[in-house]
C-alpha positions in Angstrom: 170.7 109.8 137.0 171.0 113.4 137.7 173.3 113.7 134.6 171.0 112.0 132.4 168.0 114.0 133.7 170.1 117.1 133.0 170.4 116.2 129.2 166.8 116.6 128.6 166.0 119.6 130.8 162.1 118.9 130.2 162.4 115.5 131.7 163.2 116.4 135.3 160.2 119.1 135.7 157.9 116.7 134.5 159.4 113.9 136.6 159.2 116.0 139.9 155.5 117.4 138.8 154.3 113.6 138.7 155.8 112.8 142.1 154.7 116.1 143.8 150.9 115.6 142.5 151.0 112.1 144.0 152.5 113.1 147.5 149.9 115.7 147.5 147.2 113.5 146.9 148.4 110.9 149.5 148.8 113.8 152.2 145.2 115.4 151.6 142.7 115.5 154.1 140.2 114.3 151.9 137.2 116.1 150.0 137.0 120.0 151.3 133.6 121.0 152.4 134.7 124.7 151.7 134.0 123.7 147.9 133.0 127.4 146.5 134.8 127.1 143.5 133.5 123.9 142.2 130.2 125.1 143.1 130.7 128.1 140.8 132.0 126.3 138.1 128.8 124.1 138.1 126.9 127.2 138.0 129.2 128.7 135.2 128.4 125.7 133.1 124.5 126.3 133.5 124.8 130.3 132.7 124.8 131.2 135.9 127.1 133.8 137.5 125.8 132.9 141.3 124.9 129.7 143.4 121.5 129.0 144.1 122.1 127.0 147.1 123.5 128.3 150.5 124.9 125.6 153.0 125.4 126.7 156.4 129.0 125.7 156.2 129.6 128.4 153.4 129.5 131.5 155.6 131.3 133.8 153.2 128.0 134.0 150.2 126.4 137.3 149.4 122.8 136.8 149.4 120.8 138.4 146.5 117.6 136.7 146.8 116.2 133.5 148.2 118.0 131.7 145.5 120.6 134.1 144.6 124.0 134.0 146.3 127.4 135.5 144.7 131.0 133.9 145.5 133.3 136.7 147.0 136.3 135.3 145.7 138.0 136.1 142.6 136.9 133.4 140.0 139.8 131.8 138.2 140.0 128.7 140.2 136.2 128.3 139.2 137.3 129.0 135.3 139.7 126.5 135.5 137.6 123.8 137.4 135.0 124.1 134.4 136.6 121.3 132.2 137.1 119.1 135.0 133.6 119.6 136.2 132.4 119.2 133.0 134.0 116.1 132.6 133.9 114.4 135.9 130.4 114.2 137.6 132.0 114.4 141.3 135.1 116.8 140.8 136.8 117.5 144.2 138.0 120.9 144.5 141.2 120.0 146.2 142.4 117.9 143.2 142.7 120.8 141.2 144.9 122.6 144.3 147.0 119.1 144.0 147.8 119.7 140.2 148.3 123.6 140.4 150.6 122.9 143.4 152.5 120.3 141.5 153.0 122.8 138.8 154.4 125.5 141.1 157.3 122.8 141.5 157.6 122.5 137.6 157.8 126.1 136.7 160.3 126.7 140.0 162.4 124.0 138.7 162.8 125.1 135.0 163.1 128.7 136.5 166.0 127.7 138.4 167.8 125.9 135.2 167.1 128.8 133.7 168.9 131.2 136.2 171.7 128.9 136.3 172.4 125.7 134.4 173.0 123.6 137.8 171.0 120.3 138.1 171.5 120.1 141.8 170.1 123.7 142.2 166.9 122.9 140.3 166.3 119.8 142.4 167.0 121.8 145.6 164.8 124.5 144.3 161.9 122.2 143.2 162.0 120.4 146.8 161.9 123.6 148.8 158.8 125.2 147.0 156.9 121.9 147.0 158.0 120.4 150.2 159.8 123.1 152.3 157.0 125.7 151.8 153.4 125.9 153.2 152.5 125.3 149.7 152.5 121.6 150.4 149.7 122.3 153.0 147.7 124.8 150.9 148.1 122.3 148.1 147.4 119.1 149.8 144.0 120.6 151.5 142.7 122.8 148.7 139.8 124.9 150.4 138.6 127.9 148.8 141.0 130.5 150.4 144.2 128.0 149.9 143.3 127.1 146.3 142.9 131.1 145.4 146.5 131.5 146.7 147.5 128.2 145.0 146.2 129.3 141.8 147.7 132.8 141.7 151.2 131.4 142.8 151.1 128.9 139.9 150.0 131.7 137.4 153.4 134.1 138.9 155.6 130.9 138.7 154.5 130.5 134.9 155.2 134.1 134.4 158.5 134.6 136.0 159.7 131.2 133.9 158.3 133.0 130.6 159.9 136.4 131.6 163.6 134.3 132.0 162.8 132.6 129.3 161.3 133.1 125.6 160.1 136.8 127.2 156.8 136.6 125.2 155.2 140.1 126.5 151.7 139.0 125.6 151.8 135.5 127.2 153.7 136.9 130.2 150.7 139.7 130.5 148.2 136.7 130.2 149.9 134.9 132.9 149.8 138.0 135.5 146.5 138.6 134.3 145.3 135.1 135.3 147.2 135.5 138.9 145.3 138.7 139.2 142.0 136.9 138.8 143.1 134.7 141.3 144.6 137.0 143.9 144.0 140.5 143.2 147.0 142.0 145.2 149.5 140.1 142.7 148.7 143.0 139.9 151.0 145.2 142.1 154.2 142.9 140.8 153.7 144.0 137.2 156.9 146.6 137.3 159.0 143.6 137.7 157.8 141.7 134.7 157.6 144.9 132.4 161.3 145.0 133.3 162.2 141.4 132.7 160.4 141.4 129.2 161.2 145.0 127.8 163.9 144.0 125.7 165.2 146.6 122.7 161.7 147.3 121.7 160.5 148.4 125.0 157.3 150.2 124.2 156.0 147.5 121.8 156.7 144.9 124.4 155.3 147.0 127.2 152.2 147.2 124.9 151.7 143.8 124.4 152.4 143.0 128.0 149.5 145.5 128.7 147.1 143.7 126.0 148.0 140.4 127.8 146.4 141.6 131.2 143.7 143.8 129.9 141.1 141.2 129.2 141.4 139.9 132.7 141.0 143.3 134.2 138.3 144.0 131.6 136.3 140.6 132.8 136.9 141.4 136.6 135.0 144.8 136.4 132.3 143.4 134.5 131.7 140.4 136.7 131.8 142.9 139.5 129.2 145.0 137.7 126.5 142.3 137.1 126.8 141.3 140.4 127.6 144.5 142.5 126.5 147.3 140.2 130.0 148.6 140.4 133.0 147.5 138.5 135.2 147.8 142.3 135.8 144.7 144.3 133.5 145.6 147.4 132.1 141.7 147.6 134.0 141.3 150.9 131.7 144.2 152.5 128.6 142.7 151.5 128.9 139.7 153.3 126.5 139.6 156.3 127.6 140.7 159.4 131.2 140.7 158.3 131.8 144.4 159.9 130.4 143.5 163.1 133.6 140.6 163.6 136.0 141.7 166.2 139.1 141.6 163.9 137.5 144.4 161.5 137.0 147.1 164.0 138.5 149.5 162.2 136.9 148.3 158.4 138.3 145.3 156.4 141.7 147.6 155.3 143.6 149.7 157.8 147.1 150.1 158.5 146.3 149.6 162.1 146.0 145.8 161.6 150.0 145.8 160.3 151.5 145.0 163.8 149.2 141.9 164.0 150.3 140.5 160.6 154.0 141.1 161.8 153.2 139.1 165.0 152.1 135.9 163.1 154.7 136.1 160.3 158.0 136.9 162.5 156.8 135.8 166.2 154.4 132.9 166.1 155.1 129.6 167.3 153.7 126.2 167.6 151.5 125.3 170.6 153.6 123.3 173.2 151.5 121.0 175.6 152.0 118.3 178.4 150.3 115.5 176.4 151.1 114.0 173.6 151.5 114.8 170.8 153.3 117.5 172.8 153.8 120.0 170.3 151.1 121.1 167.6 150.1 123.5 165.1 148.4 126.6 165.5 145.7 127.6 163.1 146.5 131.1 164.2 149.6 131.0 162.2 153.5 129.9 162.2 156.2 132.3 161.5 157.9 132.0 157.9 161.5 131.5 159.7 160.1 128.4 161.3 157.9 127.0 158.2 161.0 127.9 155.6 164.0 128.8 157.1 165.8 128.0 153.9 164.4 131.4 152.6 167.2 133.0 154.2 169.0 132.5 151.4 167.4 135.3 149.8 169.1 137.8 151.7 172.3 136.3 150.0 170.7 137.6 146.6 173.0 140.4 145.1 170.9 143.7 146.2 172.9 145.6 143.4 171.4 143.7 140.7 168.1 145.3 139.5 166.1 142.5 139.4 166.8 142.0 143.1 166.1 145.4 143.9 162.5 145.5 141.9 161.9 142.1 143.5 162.0 143.2 147.1 160.0 146.6 146.1 157.4 144.2 145.0 157.5 142.1 148.2 156.9 145.3 150.1 154.2 146.5 148.1 152.1 143.2 148.3 153.0 142.9 151.9 151.6 146.6 152.9 148.1 145.4 151.1 147.9 142.2 153.0 149.3 143.5 156.1 146.3 145.8 156.3 143.8 143.2 156.0 141.7 142.7 159.2 142.6 139.0 159.6 145.8 137.1 159.6 144.7 134.2 157.4 143.4 131.8 160.0 142.8 129.1 160.3 146.4 127.9 158.6 149.4 126.1 158.7 151.9 129.0 158.5 151.4 132.3 157.4 149.5 132.0 154.0 149.2 135.5 152.8 152.9 135.7 152.3 152.1 133.2 149.3 151.2 136.3 147.5 155.0 137.3 147.3 156.5 133.7 147.5 157.1 133.5 143.7 159.7 136.5 144.0 160.7 135.3 147.3 161.5 132.0 145.7 163.4 134.0 142.9 165.3 136.1 145.6 166.2 132.5 147.4 167.3 131.0 144.1 169.4 133.8 142.9 171.0 133.7 146.3 171.9 130.0 146.3 173.1 130.3 142.6 176.0 132.4 143.7 177.9 129.6 145.2 177.7 126.3 145.1 175.1 124.2 147.0 176.7 123.0 150.1 175.8 121.1 153.5 174.2 124.1 155.1 171.7 124.6 151.9 170.7 121.0 152.2 170.4 120.9 156.1 168.2 123.9 156.2 166.2 122.1 153.2 165.9 119.3 155.2 164.5 121.2 158.3 161.9 123.3 155.8 160.8 119.8 154.8 160.4 118.3 158.1 158.6 121.2 159.5 156.0 121.1 156.7 155.7 117.2 156.9 154.9 117.7 160.4 152.4 120.2 159.8 150.6 118.5 157.0 150.2 115.1 158.9 149.5 116.5 162.1 146.8 118.6 160.6 145.7 116.8 157.6 145.9 113.0 159.0 145.5 113.4 162.7 143.7 116.7 163.3 146.3 117.8 165.6 145.9 121.5 165.5 144.4 124.4 167.7 144.2 128.1 168.2 
């Protein structure tokens, strides 16, 4: 069967997309109450850039009057929701997360095939990103915070796929711009894409690449200006009472917060208890080497390759920003802020595995990654067995 799929590289990615979509739907917790984006999409369709209602559970809206409330998050997920909200009268936000999460798997499989024409590597890579990382939990849940990161990851994986394929600079810029309008930190990855698409016409391709990104940056500036009177993204600072929270004692961003992020991403463990079910996820977070031990193969990539060097630099740059944020991403499974650089970590992992044939150790670590994430998704989404 694998050989048959291998003859048509377009078939298997579509096949795994469908399977992933079904699994995400079946393992979902159901309708998310944190549906900021579908509400904002509805507002966009009515010609408004704000919400007119402020439900008590949506606690990160910015009031601008009695019937005007701004959504603080970058709007790309809301923009993507518009056609679904227009067609379906009660479109649920988590369904968009299912689709985009499955899309991440689709582009990962295609990327793996472009890096090395190895069907087993493509299968291994698709299973890893879709079911061996916290992408599974984020995509099956689809709350506002998770959907923003899933959306950003989707566009970054699409941009990587394009950069290793046809290398169309304008399209690559558009995809990075869409990622930026989902999670602002991902704009820091532009040096890698510039390098990948430069070709023989470096200056010309660079100009086209920037031209692709520019509309999204201008849109973001304009969107901020009509809401806050400035082009800068200061919305989070305007959430009522946010700076009174104990985790923001030095403001929203400060290097002082870096150690707390390092603790979560590298040293956090599940919660052990004497009663059944004995081991439960912690909403505070879970170390990346527990949720996805297969990422160890990122260290096997050839550091002498310029692509590898730039990818690691991008991961460090993005990490410095997200690690400086006052909160560590809770409530969550794993460390969700790391998804901002997951596409580059996945690229490094594929490159690391591609250096040799897949062996039993690759499959063992993939199996462990799968079981840990299955545990997290089922325990949290289906049984509610989770705590801080």
